[in-house]
Backbone bond lengths (Angstrom), bond angles and torsions (degrees), N, CA, C in turn:
res aa  C-N    CA-C-N  psi(-1)  N-CA   C-N-CA  omega(-1)  CA-C   N-CA-C  phi
1 M - - - 1.415 - - 1.528 106.58 -
2 T 1.426 116.36 137.88 1.415 119.41 -178.96 1.558 110.51 -115.86
3 I 1.334 108.33 169.13 1.506 118.52 -174.98 1.603 106.83 -59.84
4 A 1.316 114.64 -34.52 1.439 117.84 178.80 1.458 114.63 -48.24
5 R 1.358 117.43 -42.64 1.479 123.21 -179.70 1.495 109.68 -65.01
6 I 1.422 118.84 -41.32 1.406 119.65 179.76 1.547 115.47 -62.35
7 I 1.289 110.42 -40.32 1.519 116.37 -178.16 1.541 116.45 -89.89
8 A 1.352 112.25 2.37 1.446 113.72 -173.91 1.529 117.20 -59.15
9 Q 1.294 119.15 -26.15 1.482 125.16 176.12 1.505 116.44 -88.11
10 R 1.403 114.06 -2.08 1.405 115.62 -175.03 1.559 109.61 -97.39
11 G 1.270 112.34 159.10 1.527 116.86 176.98 1.452 108.58 -128.66
12 P 1.421 116.62 168.39 1.482 119.39 178.61 1.472 116.46 -53.05
13 S 1.342 117.49 -30.08 1.468 118.57 177.36 1.451 117.84 -71.77
14 D 1.260 115.87 -5.43 1.541 124.95 177.40 1.574 109.49 -82.56
15 I 1.319 116.24 -17.65 1.485 121.61 -176.49 1.457 108.69 -74.38
16 I 1.257 119.16 129.04 1.555 125.82 170.26 1.497 103.76 -107.79
17 A 1.287 115.88 114.56 1.506 119.84 -178.75 1.445 108.71 -134.88
18 C 1.438 116.12 178.44 1.414 117.18 169.82 1.561 107.11 -143.59
19 D 1.242 118.37 169.66 1.449 126.27 174.78 1.400 116.09 -90.55
20 V 1.346 124.30 153.81 1.502 123.47 178.57 1.494 113.04 -51.57
21 T 1.312 115.11 -30.84 1.521 118.66 -173.00 1.505 110.65 -85.93
22 T 1.378 122.67 -4.19 1.409 121.35 -177.82 1.541 111.09 -65.25
23 P 1.238 120.07 131.45 1.491 125.95 177.03 1.526 108.13 -57.37
24 V 1.292 117.83 138.04 1.431 122.74 172.58 1.474 112.23 -51.31
25 S 1.312 118.24 -43.43 1.501 119.68 174.86 1.478 113.63 -54.27
26 E 1.311 120.73 -43.98 1.458 122.70 176.72 1.504 115.22 -68.36
27 A 1.313 118.02 -32.30 1.424 122.55 177.57 1.642 107.90 -71.29
28 V 1.328 114.36 -41.05 1.479 119.77 173.54 1.701 106.48 -57.82
29 G 1.235 118.01 -46.56 1.485 120.98 178.52 1.495 112.89 -56.53
30 I 1.383 115.67 -39.52 1.500 119.67 177.84 1.409 111.21 -69.00
31 L 1.367 117.49 -45.28 1.456 122.56 179.09 1.524 111.83 -54.75
32 A 1.316 111.97 -47.50 1.477 116.37 178.43 1.442 116.68 -67.16
33 S 1.400 119.49 -46.26 1.435 124.17 -171.41 1.602 109.34 -66.43
34 K 1.429 112.22 -35.85 1.456 119.83 -178.66 1.489 115.49 -88.61
35 R 1.321 113.20 -8.33 1.453 124.60 -176.20 1.558 111.18 52.67
36 I 1.325 114.10 52.93 1.450 120.85 176.50 1.536 111.11 -123.02
37 G 1.254 115.79 164.71 1.496 122.02 -171.84 1.550 117.24 -99.89
38 A 1.441 112.33 -14.72 1.513 113.70 -179.73 1.545 105.65 -159.55
39 L 1.351 113.42 163.55 1.447 125.81 176.25 1.489 106.69 -130.28
40 P 1.406 113.69 137.54 1.543 112.34 161.81 1.492 112.41 -70.68
41 V 1.290 116.30 144.14 1.437 120.41 178.46 1.532 109.72 -108.47
42 L 1.312 116.67 127.40 1.479 123.99 -170.28 1.568 107.40 -112.80
43 R 1.380 112.31 148.19 1.454 119.94 171.83 1.630 96.68 -136.16
44 D 1.361 113.70 120.60 1.496 120.17 -179.57 1.461 112.42 49.81
45 G 1.360 116.87 45.02 1.454 121.40 178.24 1.538 116.95 76.71
46 R 1.309 119.40 -5.64 1.525 126.30 179.92 1.450 109.31 -96.73
47 V 1.306 119.34 145.92 1.515 126.22 174.30 1.522 106.68 -75.03
48 V 1.299 118.03 120.70 1.553 121.98 173.25 1.422 112.42 -113.53
49 G 1.362 117.20 -18.14 1.453 119.24 -177.99 1.521 113.31 -172.02
50 I 1.391 114.72 -173.10 1.423 117.75 -179.69 1.574 100.70 -140.75
51 V 1.370 112.25 132.56 1.497 116.57 171.48 1.576 107.40 -104.75
52 S 1.213 118.20 129.03 1.480 123.16 -177.22 1.573 110.20 -127.20
53 E 1.353 111.05 167.18 1.414 118.72 177.45 1.523 110.64 -53.71
54 R 1.305 113.54 -36.22 1.489 122.35 -173.26 1.447 108.16 -70.93
55 D 1.418 117.22 -37.87 1.550 122.13 -177.28 1.508 103.40 -65.60
56 V 1.335 119.65 -44.69 1.537 122.28 -179.69 1.520 111.71 -60.72
57 I 1.363 115.85 -48.75 1.464 117.76 -179.44 1.509 116.69 -61.17
58 Y 1.399 114.63 -45.19 1.408 116.54 175.01 1.472 115.64 -59.62
59 R 1.332 118.03 -37.85 1.484 120.58 -177.67 1.553 108.89 -74.39
60 L 1.357 117.10 -32.11 1.492 120.53 177.24 1.595 105.86 -66.69
61 A 1.260 114.94 -43.42 1.486 115.70 -179.13 1.504 109.47 -63.84
62 D 1.290 115.86 -43.44 1.598 117.78 -179.16 1.445 114.74 -72.91
63 H 1.333 119.26 -41.22 1.464 120.17 -168.94 1.605 116.66 -124.03
64 G 1.385 113.83 0.80 1.401 115.90 -177.57 1.401 114.46 75.20
65 G 1.417 114.70 -168.64 1.462 120.88 -174.87 1.604 113.07 -64.85
66 H 1.254 114.68 -20.36 1.432 114.79 178.28 1.502 119.05 -50.53
67 C 1.346 111.31 -31.85 1.516 122.28 174.79 1.466 117.00 -52.83
68 L 1.377 116.08 -27.41 1.416 123.74 -178.79 1.521 115.19 -68.31
69 D 1.385 113.40 -22.00 1.509 118.27 177.53 1.575 112.39 -87.46
70 L 1.405 119.16 -5.95 1.386 122.15 -175.56 1.516 109.68 -81.84
71 P 1.302 115.98 154.76 1.513 119.15 170.46 1.568 107.98 -68.89
72 V 1.350 114.03 149.43 1.529 116.53 -173.82 1.566 109.06 -63.55
73 E 1.318 118.67 -20.68 1.442 123.14 177.74 1.531 111.94 -56.14
74 Q 1.357 117.52 -26.64 1.415 121.26 -174.49 1.538 108.80 -88.79
75 I 1.265 121.78 -10.55 1.436 122.21 -177.53 1.547 112.96 -120.42
76 M 1.303 115.11 -17.23 1.526 119.34 -170.19 1.568 112.37 -65.35
77 T 1.226 113.72 163.60 1.464 118.50 173.87 1.535 104.64 -93.66
78 S 1.330 108.12 127.46 1.568 113.46 -173.81 1.570 105.60 -153.24
79 P 1.282 113.31 144.20 1.513 129.87 3.32 1.511 111.60 -73.03
80 A 1.339 116.88 155.25 1.478 121.95 175.21 1.549 106.86 -69.22
81 V 1.294 114.81 134.98 1.491 120.79 166.99 1.568 105.49 -89.62
82 T 1.391 109.46 121.87 1.440 114.55 -173.84 1.487 109.60 -115.69
83 V 1.288 116.43 167.68 1.435 127.17 169.01 1.555 114.13 -124.50
84 E 1.229 112.43 161.09 1.515 117.51 178.81 1.464 107.81 -108.37
85 P 1.352 117.60 163.32 1.478 119.55 175.49 1.482 116.81 -57.24
86 A 1.294 117.11 -32.70 1.478 121.09 178.67 1.587 113.66 -74.87
87 T 1.283 116.54 -8.95 1.510 119.17 -177.96 1.561 103.66 -69.43
88 T 1.340 114.13 134.18 1.402 124.44 -178.64 1.612 108.57 -73.21
89 V 1.301 114.06 152.63 1.440 118.69 175.22 1.451 113.92 -52.85
90 D 1.513 112.70 -47.51 1.391 114.16 -178.22 1.433 115.89 -66.70
91 E 1.302 119.38 -30.87 1.552 126.56 178.57 1.524 105.01 -66.57
92 A 1.371 120.36 -41.89 1.484 123.01 -176.09 1.635 103.63 -68.67
93 L 1.318 120.06 -47.51 1.379 121.95 -176.02 1.543 110.17 -60.24
94 S 1.302 118.60 -42.38 1.408 126.69 176.83 1.559 109.40 -57.65
95 L 1.359 116.65 -49.40 1.421 117.75 -178.31 1.487 114.45 -66.71
96 M 1.454 116.05 -38.17 1.431 116.84 171.27 1.525 114.08 -58.60
97 T 1.249 116.69 -38.57 1.492 120.78 177.83 1.444 112.06 -63.17
98 R 1.391 115.18 -50.19 1.512 119.83 -175.61 1.496 108.32 -61.20
99 R 1.387 114.58 -46.67 1.478 118.08 -169.73 1.516 114.60 -92.64
100 R 1.309 116.72 -2.49 1.450 124.19 177.76 1.459 109.85 63.12
101 F 1.393 120.78 41.45 1.417 124.53 177.74 1.483 106.86 -107.79
102 R 1.319 114.19 160.40 1.473 122.59 -179.40 1.515 111.81 -125.56
103 H 1.309 117.58 -2.21 1.436 122.04 175.31 1.540 113.51 -148.41
104 F 1.316 115.72 144.23 1.526 127.20 173.58 1.427 115.07 -124.76
105 P 1.267 116.71 138.59 1.451 120.18 164.44 1.544 104.30 -79.29
106 V 1.354 112.02 144.73 1.519 116.26 176.59 1.601 101.10 -109.32
107 V 1.311 113.50 126.19 1.427 120.49 -166.65 1.527 102.64 -124.91
108 E 1.324 116.52 135.65 1.519 124.36 170.41 1.508 108.80 -130.58
109 N 1.315 118.94 130.21 1.419 122.19 -177.51 1.511 117.52 46.30
110 G 1.328 110.80 34.88 1.486 120.09 175.74 1.531 110.44 85.83
111 Q 1.304 123.05 -4.27 1.444 124.04 -179.99 1.470 113.84 -101.91
112 L 1.224 122.05 143.32 1.583 128.29 174.82 1.456 105.66 -70.58
113 I 1.344 117.16 121.66 1.502 119.95 173.71 1.514 114.80 -117.02
114 A 1.261 116.64 -12.69 1.445 119.79 174.67 1.593 107.93 -171.05
115 F 1.292 111.58 167.46 1.529 118.66 -177.95 1.593 103.28 -134.91
116 I 1.341 116.79 120.76 1.420 117.80 -173.76 1.544 107.66 -116.90
117 S 1.301 115.30 158.18 1.494 122.06 174.09 1.444 112.56 -121.32
118 I 1.340 117.89 161.86 1.453 119.08 176.02 1.427 112.39 -57.20
119 G 1.351 122.46 -26.80 1.457 130.83 175.71 1.551 106.27 -54.75
120 D 1.374 112.09 -52.99 1.519 116.23 -176.09 1.558 109.71 -61.68
121 L 1.253 117.15 -41.47 1.519 115.80 175.26 1.443 117.95 -68.78
122 V 1.306 120.79 -36.85 1.444 124.00 178.32 1.566 110.35 -67.16
123 K 1.312 111.35 -41.52 1.508 115.50 174.56 1.543 113.62 -57.32
124 H 1.299 113.14 -44.90 1.475 119.87 -178.85 1.581 108.47 -63.36
125 K 1.350 116.34 -40.75 1.470 121.34 -176.63 1.578 105.77 -67.89
126 M 1.319 118.47 -44.01 1.355 120.80 179.69 1.641 112.41 -64.42
127 D 1.156 116.65 -39.55 1.521 120.22 177.05 1.537 108.06 -64.26
128 E 1.368 116.86 -42.01 1.407 119.96 175.16 1.429 114.33 -59.86
129 V 1.321 121.17 -46.96 1.453 123.66 175.57 1.445 115.76 -57.06
130 Q 1.432 115.27 -46.30 1.425 121.11 175.06 1.540 113.30 -59.69
131 H 1.240 118.70 -40.39 1.442 124.66 -176.80 1.619 104.48 -66.63
132 E 1.290 116.71 -44.50 1.518 118.78 -178.72 1.532 108.71 -69.23
133 A 1.266 118.92 -38.30 1.526 119.18 177.71 1.607 110.17 -65.56
134 E 1.290 120.29 -36.94 1.409 120.99 174.70 1.430 111.44 -67.00
135 A 1.390 120.99 -44.90 1.402 122.87 177.35 1.577 111.44 -59.44
136 L 1.277 118.46 -38.00 1.475 119.41 174.75 1.468 115.68 -67.29
137 R 1.375 116.48 -36.91 1.473 119.81 178.31 1.587 107.21 -67.43
138 N 1.226 118.62 -46.78 1.473 123.95 174.48 1.455 112.78 -52.98
139 Y 1.400 116.83 -45.87 1.484 118.36 -178.40 1.562 107.00 -69.33
140 I 1.313 119.53 -45.00 1.463 115.14 179.52 1.574 115.46 -63.91
141 Q 1.248 117.38 -34.97 1.508 123.45 175.56 1.531 109.24 -60.92
142 A 1.466 117.67 -38.22 1.364 119.09 -174.05 1.492 112.11 -78.94
143 V 1.319 119.89 -20.49 1.440 123.91 -173.46 1.607 108.87 -81.25
């Protein structure tokens, strides 16, 4: 199963992102109001980084409240590690585990087409396991 299948029902308007010039305080407001953990950071429509709750907390710990006035470009994780629609769910989960990430921009031909979280991938895997279990139950009952 590929990332393309997970994002098939999503459109460009579903992506919540910010620009490199967005103040950290504004990005924090977006994270809080949307109840999300990270945002892709764009420059001229291209993904250049990710700003996450962790990025904000680490900078607050290091530099205090002053960091809230900075543009997200100064605190984001960069370069962004991205996946493509053809990436398998297992590959993405493995990469998330190895790199200790919880979010990936999905990029096609250099353009951001979706933003996925570990929750999206785990939900898909659980649905897949439940479907396989149901198929096995049906097979056993038919035999």
